[in-house]
C-alpha positions as a printed Julia matrix, in Angstrom:
514×3 Matrix{Float64}:
  64.21  -280.7   -83.51
  64.95  -277.96  -86.02
  64.11  -280.26  -88.9
  60.52  -280.56  -87.6
  59.92  -276.8   -87.49
  58.03  -275.01  -90.21
  57.89  -271.53  -91.55
  55.56  -269.16  -89.71
  54.36  -267.64  -92.99
  51.76  -270.32  -93.82
  48.15  -269.31  -94.16
  45.71  -269.57  -91.29
  43.15  -272.37  -90.93
  40.14  -272.41  -93.21
  36.63  -273.71  -92.71
  34.52  -274.01  -89.62
  31.66  -271.84  -88.46
  32.82  -268.96  -86.32
  32.04  -268.9   -82.62
  30.21  -265.61  -83.08
  27.91  -267.18  -85.69
  27.33  -270.16  -83.41
  26.42  -267.86  -80.52
  24.11  -265.75  -82.7
  22.4   -268.85  -84.13
  21.91  -270.48  -80.73
  20.72  -267.21  -79.2
  18.27  -266.64  -82.09
  16.83  -270.17  -81.77
  16.43  -269.79  -78.02
  14.78  -266.39  -78.39
  12.33  -267.65  -81.03
  11.42  -270.69  -78.94
  11.01  -268.62  -75.79
   8.89  -266.01  -77.57
   6.71  -268.73  -79.13
   6.25  -270.47  -75.81
   5.51  -267.14  -74.14
   2.9   -266.27  -76.79
   1.2   -269.68  -76.53
   1.11  -269.52  -72.74
  -0.24  -265.98  -72.84
  -2.98  -267.07  -75.27
  -3.97  -269.94  -72.97
  -3.99  -267.62  -69.97
  -6.18  -265.18  -71.95
  -8.69  -267.94  -72.82
  -8.83  -268.98  -69.17
  -9.3   -265.4   -68.03
 -12.1   -264.78  -70.55
 -13.92  -268.0   -69.63
 -13.68  -267.23  -65.93
 -14.77  -263.62  -66.45
 -17.87  -264.66  -68.46
 -18.89  -267.27  -65.9
 -18.3   -265.13  -62.81
 -19.02  -261.65  -64.13
 -21.83  -262.29  -66.71
 -23.53  -265.67  -66.44
 -23.49  -265.91  -62.65
 -24.99  -262.43  -62.03
 -27.6   -263.05  -64.81
 -28.73  -266.31  -63.16
 -29.08  -264.5   -59.84
 -30.97  -261.69  -61.6
 -33.36  -264.23  -63.14
 -34.1   -265.59  -59.66
 -34.61  -262.04  -58.42
 -36.9   -261.28  -61.39
 -39.13  -264.2   -60.43
 -39.36  -262.83  -56.89
 -40.2   -259.38  -58.25
 -43.03  -260.83  -60.41
 -44.45  -262.74  -57.45
 -44.35  -259.51  -55.42
 -46.25  -257.73  -58.2
 -48.93  -260.42  -58.36
 -49.27  -260.49  -54.56
 -49.54  -256.71  -54.4
 -52.3   -256.65  -57.02
 -54.35  -259.35  -55.17
 -53.93  -257.55  -51.86
 -55.04  -254.24  -53.36
 -58.1   -255.91  -54.93
 -59.16  -257.46  -51.65
 -58.35  -254.53  -49.34
 -58.77  -251.65  -51.75
 -55.78  -250.09  -49.81
 -53.14  -248.25  -51.88
 -50.42  -249.43  -49.5
 -50.7   -252.91  -50.99
 -49.49  -251.52  -54.36
 -46.01  -250.83  -52.88
 -44.63  -254.33  -53.76
 -46.16  -253.98  -57.21
 -44.26  -250.7   -57.83
 -41.02  -252.06  -56.34
 -41.32  -255.18  -58.48
 -41.6   -253.06  -61.6
 -38.35  -251.28  -60.72
 -36.52  -254.5   -59.7
 -37.5   -256.36  -62.86
 -35.87  -253.71  -65.0
 -32.56  -254.15  -63.16
 -32.76  -257.94  -63.41
 -33.73  -257.78  -67.07
 -30.68  -255.58  -67.85
 -28.32  -258.16  -66.25
 -29.9   -260.94  -68.32
 -29.64  -258.94  -71.55
 -25.86  -258.49  -70.86
 -25.31  -262.22  -71.46
 -25.73  -261.64  -75.22
 -26.98  -265.16  -75.92
 -29.59  -265.66  -78.71
 -31.29  -268.49  -76.77
 -31.49  -266.37  -73.63
 -32.72  -263.39  -75.66
 -35.53  -265.56  -77.1
 -36.55  -266.75  -73.64
 -36.36  -263.18  -72.39
 -38.7   -262.04  -75.17
 -41.16  -264.77  -74.22
 -41.13  -263.67  -70.59
 -41.57  -260.03  -71.63
 -44.59  -260.99  -73.78
 -46.2   -263.05  -71.01
 -45.61  -260.29  -68.43
 -47.05  -257.69  -70.78
 -50.15  -259.89  -71.4
 -50.71  -260.34  -67.64
 -50.11  -256.7   -66.81
 -52.15  -255.25  -69.67
 -54.88  -257.9   -69.57
 -55.43  -258.24  -65.83
 -53.2   -256.26  -63.42
 -53.64  -252.75  -64.75
 -57.43  -253.13  -65.54
 -58.0   -254.61  -62.06
 -56.18  -251.7   -60.39
 -58.12  -249.2   -62.45
 -61.45  -250.97  -61.66
 -60.77  -250.94  -57.91
 -59.91  -247.3   -57.99
 -63.03  -246.55  -60.08
 -65.29  -248.68  -57.89
 -66.47  -250.85  -60.76
 -66.44  -254.61  -61.16
 -62.98  -256.27  -61.17
 -62.17  -258.6   -64.14
 -62.42  -262.32  -63.48
 -59.69  -263.72  -61.25
 -59.42  -266.93  -63.24
 -58.24  -265.1   -66.35
 -55.53  -263.33  -64.33
 -54.43  -266.59  -62.81
 -54.08  -268.21  -66.24
 -52.06  -265.26  -67.53
 -49.69  -265.27  -64.52
 -49.2   -269.02  -64.89
 -48.03  -268.3   -68.45
 -45.54  -265.83  -66.98
 -44.25  -268.48  -64.58
 -43.93  -270.98  -67.43
 -41.97  -268.53  -69.63
 -39.73  -267.57  -66.72
 -39.06  -271.24  -65.96
 -38.0   -271.81  -69.55
 -35.71  -268.79  -69.3
 -34.16  -270.09  -66.07
 -33.52  -273.5   -67.63
 -31.78  -271.88  -70.59
 -29.62  -269.77  -68.27
 -28.78  -272.86  -66.24
 -27.6   -274.48  -69.45
 -25.57  -271.37  -70.17
 -23.97  -271.56  -66.72
 -23.14  -275.23  -67.24
 -21.59  -274.38  -70.61
 -19.58  -271.6   -68.93
 -18.27  -274.01  -66.31
 -17.33  -276.48  -69.03
 -15.56  -273.72  -70.99
 -13.71  -272.65  -67.84
 -12.54  -276.19  -67.13
 -11.47  -276.67  -70.74
  -9.53  -273.42  -70.68
  -7.78  -274.42  -67.45
  -6.9   -277.79  -68.93
  -5.6   -276.19  -72.13
  -3.48  -273.76  -70.12
  -1.95  -276.55  -68.05
  -1.23  -278.62  -71.13
   0.15  -275.57  -72.96
   2.46  -274.7   -70.05
   3.72  -278.27  -69.85
   4.34  -278.44  -73.6
   6.0   -275.0   -73.65
   8.22  -275.92  -70.7
   9.14  -279.2   -72.4
   9.99  -277.43  -75.65
  12.1   -274.85  -73.82
  13.85  -277.58  -71.85
  14.56  -279.55  -75.03
  15.86  -276.4   -76.73
  18.13  -275.58  -73.8
  19.43  -279.15  -73.69
  20.03  -279.04  -77.44
  21.92  -275.75  -77.07
  24.0   -277.2   -74.21
  24.82  -280.26  -76.32
  25.71  -278.04  -79.29
  27.95  -275.85  -77.14
  29.61  -278.93  -75.67
  30.18  -280.54  -79.07
  31.27  -277.46  -80.97
  32.95  -275.36  -78.25
  33.71  -277.17  -74.99
  35.02  -280.4   -76.49
  37.24  -278.68  -79.1
  38.47  -276.3   -76.42
  39.28  -279.2   -74.08
  41.13  -280.92  -76.91
  43.09  -277.75  -77.62
  43.88  -277.37  -73.92
  45.23  -280.91  -73.81
  47.46  -280.32  -76.81
  48.7   -277.01  -75.41
  49.35  -278.78  -72.09
  51.52  -281.35  -73.87
  53.53  -278.56  -75.47
  53.84  -276.64  -72.19
  55.06  -279.83  -70.46
  58.0   -279.99  -72.86
  56.73  -281.84  -75.94
  57.7   -279.02  -78.31
  57.66  -281.41  -81.27
  53.92  -282.08  -80.86
  51.88  -280.29  -83.55
  48.87  -278.39  -82.19
  45.81  -279.06  -84.41
  42.52  -277.53  -83.26
  38.95  -278.32  -84.32
  35.64  -276.56  -83.88
  34.71  -272.91  -84.46
  36.87  -270.59  -86.52
  38.17  -268.78  -83.45
  39.48  -272.01  -81.93
  41.05  -272.96  -85.25
  42.82  -269.61  -85.38
  43.83  -269.93  -81.72
  45.27  -273.41  -82.3
  47.05  -272.19  -85.42
  48.52  -269.27  -83.48
  49.66  -271.55  -80.66
  51.29  -273.89  -83.16
  53.11  -270.95  -84.79
  54.29  -269.9   -81.34
  55.41  -273.48  -80.68
  57.43  -273.52  -83.88
  58.99  -270.2   -82.96
  59.88  -271.57  -79.53
  61.46  -274.59  -81.2
  63.48  -272.29  -83.46
  64.47  -270.13  -80.48
  65.5   -273.22  -78.52
  67.66  -274.34  -81.41
  69.23  -270.9   -81.65
  69.61  -270.83  -77.86
  71.41  -274.17  -77.97
  73.72  -272.77  -80.61
  74.3   -269.66  -78.53
  74.86  -271.75  -75.4
  77.37  -273.87  -77.26
  79.2   -270.74  -78.35
  78.86  -269.33  -74.83
  80.28  -272.51  -73.32
  83.22  -272.23  -75.67
  83.68  -268.57  -74.75
  83.35  -269.47  -71.06
  86.0   -272.11  -71.46
  88.25  -269.57  -73.19
  87.55  -267.1   -70.39
  88.32  -269.74  -67.76
  91.57  -270.49  -69.54
  92.32  -266.77  -69.8
  91.58  -266.31  -66.09
  93.91  -269.15  -65.28
  96.59  -267.44  -67.37
  95.88  -264.15  -65.58
  96.22  -265.9   -62.24
  99.51  -267.31  -63.42
 100.54  -263.82  -64.5
  99.5   -262.47  -61.09
 101.67  -265.07  -59.43
 104.59  -264.14  -61.66
 103.98  -260.44  -61.03
 103.82  -260.91  -57.27
 106.94  -263.03  -57.08
 109.12  -263.16  -60.17
 108.7   -259.5   -61.2
 109.07  -258.01  -57.74
 112.25  -259.94  -57.01
 114.28  -258.2   -59.76
 112.85  -254.85  -58.63
 113.98  -255.51  -55.08
 117.46  -256.43  -56.36
 117.65  -253.27  -58.46
 116.64  -251.11  -55.53
 118.88  -252.86  -53.0
 121.98  -252.97  -55.26
 121.5   -249.33  -56.23
 121.38  -248.43  -52.56
 124.53  -250.59  -51.88
 126.23  -248.9   -54.81
 125.43  -245.51  -53.31
 126.6   -246.55  -49.84
 129.88  -248.17  -50.95
 130.95  -245.87  -53.75
 129.12  -242.72  -52.73
 132.35  -240.84  -52.04
 133.61  -241.61  -55.55
 130.43  -240.55  -57.39
 129.55  -237.05  -58.35
 126.2   -235.45  -57.64
 124.7   -236.41  -61.01
 125.55  -240.09  -60.48
 124.0   -239.97  -57.01
 120.89  -238.39  -58.52
 120.65  -241.13  -61.15
 120.9   -243.8   -58.47
 118.09  -242.06  -56.51
 115.95  -242.03  -59.67
 116.53  -245.75  -60.18
 115.65  -246.59  -56.57
 112.5   -244.43  -56.7
 111.39  -246.02  -59.98
 111.86  -249.53  -58.62
 109.88  -248.72  -55.48
 107.09  -247.09  -57.48
 106.99  -250.11  -59.76
 106.57  -252.34  -56.72
 103.73  -250.17  -55.43
 102.07  -250.23  -58.86
 102.34  -254.03  -59.08
 100.86  -254.44  -55.6
  97.97  -252.08  -56.47
  97.29  -253.95  -59.7
  97.25  -257.23  -57.84
  94.8   -255.85  -55.31
  92.61  -254.48  -58.13
  92.56  -257.79  -60.02
  91.78  -259.84  -56.92
  88.54  -257.98  -56.06
  85.7   -260.46  -56.33
  88.07  -263.37  -57.05
  88.84  -264.4   -53.52
  86.94  -266.82  -51.31
  85.97  -264.26  -48.67
  82.27  -264.37  -47.72
  80.01  -261.42  -47.14
  79.07  -261.15  -43.49
  77.24  -258.7   -41.28
  79.81  -256.29  -39.86
  79.68  -252.92  -38.13
  80.83  -250.17  -40.5
  82.35  -248.31  -37.56
  84.76  -251.23  -37.0
  85.85  -251.05  -40.65
  86.53  -247.32  -40.33
  88.56  -247.98  -37.17
  90.62  -250.58  -39.06
  91.24  -248.08  -41.88
  92.32  -245.41  -39.37
  94.69  -247.9   -37.77
  96.28  -248.65  -41.15
  96.65  -244.89  -41.79
  97.88  -244.06  -38.29
 101.3   -242.79  -39.45
  99.85  -240.53  -42.19
  97.17  -239.21  -39.84
  99.67  -238.44  -37.11
 102.15  -236.72  -39.42
  99.46  -234.51  -40.97
  97.54  -233.88  -37.78
  94.34  -234.96  -39.57
  91.15  -235.43  -37.58
  88.66  -238.14  -38.58
  85.09  -237.64  -37.36
  82.83  -240.69  -37.5
  79.04  -240.42  -37.27
  76.55  -243.09  -36.23
  77.36  -245.87  -38.72
  75.13  -248.95  -39.21
  75.94  -252.6   -39.76
  76.27  -253.76  -43.37
  76.58  -257.04  -45.26
  80.02  -256.99  -46.87
  83.49  -258.5   -47.12
  85.27  -256.72  -44.23
  88.74  -256.51  -45.8
  87.46  -255.02  -49.08
  85.24  -252.36  -47.49
  88.11  -251.46  -45.12
  90.19  -250.79  -48.24
  87.45  -248.43  -49.5
  87.46  -246.38  -46.31
  91.27  -246.48  -46.22
  91.58  -245.15  -49.8
  89.0   -242.38  -49.31
  90.44  -241.22  -45.95
  93.98  -241.52  -47.33
  93.04  -239.36  -50.34
  91.58  -236.76  -47.99
  94.92  -236.58  -46.16
  97.01  -236.7   -49.35
  95.08  -233.98  -51.21
  94.76  -231.65  -48.23
  94.7   -227.88  -48.34
  96.65  -225.45  -46.16
  94.44  -226.0   -43.1
  94.5   -229.11  -40.92
  92.68  -231.99  -42.67
  89.24  -232.85  -41.28
  87.53  -235.99  -42.58
  83.87  -236.77  -41.82
  82.33  -240.27  -42.31
  78.5   -240.53  -42.18
  75.7   -242.83  -43.33
  71.99  -242.45  -44.05
  69.24  -244.84  -45.3
  69.06  -245.27  -49.07
  66.75  -247.06  -51.47
  66.29  -250.82  -51.98
  67.68  -251.96  -48.61
  70.91  -249.98  -48.85
  72.88  -247.49  -46.78
  74.41  -244.4   -48.38
  77.86  -243.67  -46.91
  79.66  -240.36  -47.39
  83.3   -239.44  -46.82
  83.81  -235.64  -46.8
  86.95  -233.58  -46.37
  88.12  -229.96  -46.47
  90.87  -230.56  -49.02
  91.61  -229.1   -52.43
  88.46  -230.65  -53.99
  87.79  -232.06  -57.46
  86.34  -230.13  -60.36
  82.91  -231.24  -61.59
  84.2   -232.09  -65.06
  86.43  -234.79  -63.53
  83.56  -236.43  -61.55
  83.65  -239.6   -63.69
  87.27  -239.56  -64.76
  88.63  -239.94  -61.22
  87.11  -243.46  -60.97
  88.9   -244.7   -64.09
  92.07  -246.73  -63.53
  95.41  -244.89  -64.0
  93.63  -241.52  -64.31
  95.57  -238.85  -62.45
  94.65  -235.17  -62.09
  98.02  -234.03  -60.66
 101.68  -234.72  -61.53
 103.45  -237.51  -59.64
 106.09  -235.22  -58.22
 103.41  -233.21  -56.4
 101.04  -235.93  -55.22
 102.41  -239.51  -55.2
 100.27  -242.48  -56.17
  99.44  -244.88  -58.98
  95.95  -243.63  -59.98
  94.31  -246.93  -58.98
  92.82  -246.04  -55.57
  89.4   -244.7   -56.62
  89.1   -247.28  -59.41
  89.72  -249.96  -56.75
  87.0   -248.38  -54.55
  84.56  -248.43  -57.47
  85.24  -252.08  -58.21
  84.8   -253.06  -54.56
  81.53  -251.14  -54.19
  80.11  -252.56  -57.41
  81.15  -256.04  -56.28
  78.85  -255.5   -53.27
  75.97  -254.44  -55.54
  76.31  -250.72  -54.84
  77.54  -247.65  -56.67
  79.98  -244.83  -55.91
  79.96  -241.25  -57.11
  81.37  -237.8   -56.49
  78.85  -235.4   -54.93
  79.2   -232.36  -57.19
  76.6   -230.37  -55.24
  78.99  -229.95  -52.3
  81.24  -226.9   -52.45
  84.51  -226.78  -50.51
  86.52  -229.96  -50.24
  85.49  -233.34  -51.63
  82.55  -235.57  -50.79
  82.43  -239.13  -52.11
  79.26  -241.18  -51.61
  78.73  -244.91  -52.05
  76.06  -247.49  -51.19
  76.3   -250.81  -49.38
  73.56  -253.38  -48.62
  71.89  -253.37  -45.22
  72.49  -256.18  -42.78
  69.21  -257.99  -43.61
  69.55  -257.52  -47.37
  69.92  -260.55  -49.64
  72.24  -258.96  -52.17
  74.6   -261.58  -53.62
């Protein structure tokens, strides 16, 4: 696999439009199309609104005003005839009202602003002026003066001309209203067609953008995902080659560089594992040799020591009366050395066997382990008069024999390194962190200086001469190894003054510590 890997220093991929440029281009096209469609639709809506406004607000009211103007002219003519016949001024009321009404109607017609309508309006104005000046006003003045009224036939002819001019004006305005309706319908049709076309263009543009995104983004991304999936499933020899926008090309290139690095790391890991397997095999062979050495130490080495001690004692018993005091002292030295060597060998064996036996960790009451330790130390406790106080101790998950040895060493040290007063040992426990209990073993002995807080847990480290305090210097180192085997830690509490307090942690009963 290493032969297929490449250097990670090659240049990145070239070519391809960037995803940002694609997004800007697509967004710009969509915005332009939407703005164009919006402008066209707004223009169509404006045409429709203007056509409707002219028909409803200008042409329609003007047509109504023309009808009203005709009524006002008829009222004027009727008022003049009634005044001529009755010579009563009250009959001139419709004539005066008609004059006022025709001005309002005329203003509405003028607002249309049509040249044809303006021409018809001028014709009506001329005919009305001819009738009024040629007949109506002279007749009114004659009646009031009591003279002869002008001929009625001339007035009738003039008013018929007014009717004819007004009829022409009404026909022209009707044509204007028909044209307005046609313009309104055309504007509505154009708006509908414009909306449909604009919607179609927008829909086509959106579909085109979706197709472009699918072709240039989604499909290349799906292809890249498939290639990455093949690599993640274990095909580390598969080269990742991306297509599409520049970002995807760079992403694929980066993934391929990462793949090559993984391949290189796997090759190096295989080399390291091979070396580790060899080292493990050497360690297994070394452990087997150590086990063989432990067997020799526990049997073959202790047997000569027992012979030395026993024969020295026989020599003292049988020839004691023939030996001087110096010879007796030498024999005592030899016996003591042999016994201490046996103790040292046994302690070393116990130290080396921690974590190497087949004992399983079980849930056990810590108080029972303390009781077992007190039972093992019964002779030392009785001879020193020591008192062991045990608090409320919880259950823990541990190897019973090993933790008993911890309590036995700590309580035994409290008795061994006692002060002048009677030894008092206190064993307590309190909740700790990460599913652990913190145990403490306190005494009122000679104590340990703070500068030796770490040294006392190192194997063979002694703080006192052997002739004053016996021992091999392995006890606290053994405690440390046992506690660490259970996943805990042990330390000397330097904040406590007077005596010694050693604390250590053990997993709770429900903990899953290995």
